[in-house]
C-alpha positions in Angstrom: 239.5 102.1 31.4 239.1 99.8 28.5 237.8 102.6 26.3 240.7 104.9 27.2 243.1 102.2 26.4 241.7 101.4 23.1 241.4 105.1 22.1 245.0 105.5 22.9 246.0 102.6 20.7 243.9 104.0 17.9 245.3 107.6 18.2 248.7 106.1 17.5 247.7 105.5 13.9 248.3 108.5 11.7 245.3 107.8 9.5 242.8 107.1 12.2 241.1 109.5 14.7 238.5 109.4 17.4 235.4 111.2 16.6 233.8 110.9 20.0 233.4 108.7 23.1 230.1 107.7 24.8 229.2 105.8 28.1 225.6 105.1 27.2 223.4 104.4 24.1 221.9 107.9 24.4 225.3 109.5 24.2 226.4 107.2 21.3 223.4 108.1 19.3 224.2 111.8 19.9 227.8 111.3 18.9 226.7 109.4 15.7 224.2 112.4 14.8 226.9 115.1 15.4 229.8 113.5 13.6 230.7 111.7 10.4 231.8 108.6 12.0 232.8 105.7 9.8 233.0 103.1 12.4 231.6 102.6 16.0 233.3 100.3 18.6 230.6 99.1 20.9 230.6 97.3 24.3 227.6 95.1 24.9 227.2 96.1 28.6 226.1 99.8 28.6 224.7 101.9 31.6 221.3 102.4 30.2 220.6 99.6 27.8 222.1 96.6 26.0 224.6 96.8 23.2 222.5 94.8 20.9 219.7 97.4 21.2 222.2 100.1 20.4 223.5 98.2 17.3 219.9 97.8 16.0 219.2 101.5 16.5 222.4 102.7 14.9 222.0 100.3 12.0 218.4 101.6 11.5 219.4 105.2 11.6 222.8 105.0 9.9 222.9 101.9 7.7 226.3 102.7 6.4 227.9 103.0 9.8 230.3 100.1 10.5 230.2 98.5 14.0 232.8 96.5 15.9 231.7 94.9 19.2 234.3 94.6 21.9 233.0 92.4 24.7 234.1 90.4 27.8 231.7 87.7 26.8 232.6 84.7 24.7 231.9 84.9 21.0 229.7 81.8 21.1 227.1 83.7 23.1 226.8 86.9 20.9 228.9 86.9 17.7 226.2 85.6 15.4 223.5 87.8 17.1 225.5 91.1 16.7 226.1 90.3 13.0 222.4 89.7 12.5 221.7 93.0 14.3 223.9 95.0 12.0 227.6 94.8 13.3 230.4 93.7 11.2 232.8 92.3 13.7 233.3 90.9 17.2 236.4 90.9 19.4 237.0 89.8 22.9 238.3 92.5 25.4 241.3 90.5 26.3 242.6 90.4 22.6 241.2 93.9 21.8 244.3 95.9 22.6 246.7 93.8 20.4 244.2 93.2 17.6 242.0 96.3 17.6 243.8 98.0 14.7 243.6 94.8 12.6 239.9 94.5 13.3 239.2 98.1 12.4 241.1 98.0 9.1 239.4 94.7 8.3 236.0 96.4 8.6 237.1 99.5 6.8 238.1 97.3 3.9 234.7 95.8 3.6 235.3 92.6 5.5 234.1 91.0 8.7 236.2 90.4 11.7 235.8 87.3 13.8 238.3 85.0 15.7 239.3 82.0 13.6 237.4 79.6 16.0 234.2 81.6 15.8 234.4 82.0 12.0 234.9 78.1 11.6 232.0 77.5 13.9 229.6 79.8 11.9 230.8 78.2 8.7 230.1 74.8 10.1 226.6 75.8 11.0 225.9 77.1 7.5 226.9 73.9 5.9 225.1 71.8 8.5 228.1 70.4 10.3 227.5 72.1 13.6 228.7 69.6 16.4 226.1 68.5 18.9 226.1 70.5 22.1 225.5 69.2 25.6 223.0 70.8 27.9 220.7 73.8 27.2 221.1 75.5 23.8 221.3 79.2 24.2 220.7 79.7 20.6 217.0 78.9 21.3 216.7 82.1 23.3 215.7 85.4 21.6 218.1 88.5 21.8 216.0 89.9 24.7 215.7 86.6 26.5 219.5 86.2 26.3 220.0 89.7 27.5 217.8 88.9 30.6 219.6 85.6 31.1 223.0 87.3 31.0 222.0 90.1 33.3 220.6 87.5 35.9 224.0 85.7 35.6 225.8 89.0 36.4 223.8 89.2 39.6 221.0 91.7 38.8 217.6 91.3 40.3 214.5 91.4 38.0 213.8 94.9 39.1 217.3 96.0 38.3 217.1 94.4 34.9 213.9 96.1 34.2 215.5 99.5 34.9 218.4 98.7 32.7 216.3 97.5 29.8 213.5 100.1 30.3 210.9 97.4 30.7 208.2 96.6 33.4 209.3 94.1 36.1 206.3 91.9 35.0 207.8 91.7 31.4 211.1 90.6 32.8 209.3 87.9 34.8 207.7 86.8 31.6 211.1 86.6 29.9 212.4 84.5 32.9 209.6 82.0 32.5 210.2 81.7 28.9 214.0 81.1 29.5 212.9 78.3 32.1 210.8 76.6 29.6 213.1 76.8 26.7 216.1 75.6 28.7 214.0 73.0 30.5 214.8 74.3 33.8 212.9 73.6 37.1 212.4 76.9 38.6 213.7 80.5 39.1 216.6 79.3 41.2 217.7 76.8 38.4 217.4 79.6 35.9 219.7 81.7 38.1 222.2 78.9 38.6 222.3 78.2 34.8 222.7 82.0 34.0 225.7 82.2 36.4 227.4 79.1 34.9 226.6 79.8 31.2 227.0 83.5 30.8 229.9 84.3 33.2 232.7 86.1 31.2 235.7 84.0 30.7 239.3 84.3 29.3 240.1 83.8 25.6 241.5 80.3 25.1 
């Protein structure tokens, strides 16, 4: 539904067109190979994998392809990570409909698109003025660990996460143990509780 709504908004612009649509990373890679796409709009939650993995794959195969992430997750969780992976922008789903054209044109003009609050936070981090955060710091987690943490918070079991990320269940258990150690949590139940509290999608403030 979100994809269809965004596509409808984009089609109203006379100088923009939709080259293709995809529901999975496999389909997205096929569309990229079959078209001369300038920009890809990517959701982080895909059927067969995670959006960050797709961003890395697309960036490796098509380094000139621009990528804008549209996600229901707060920018503080993923914005910096998707930029490092090769994307050029991040927009929350709740603001995507009204700002998607602005974001697209910003990327096509060679700029980066982030919300003002996220851009300020990243700038503060660069100059060493990052405010002290309370509680566990998710920035200590690797991309894969954060993916597992997020999927746990979404209610998936380790076996389901293994299927989504195409990994062994034992590997998921290893990631969960690393998360527990890095965030100084007591056990698997504490990891699950923290994941629900800290990665639950929220509204734009």
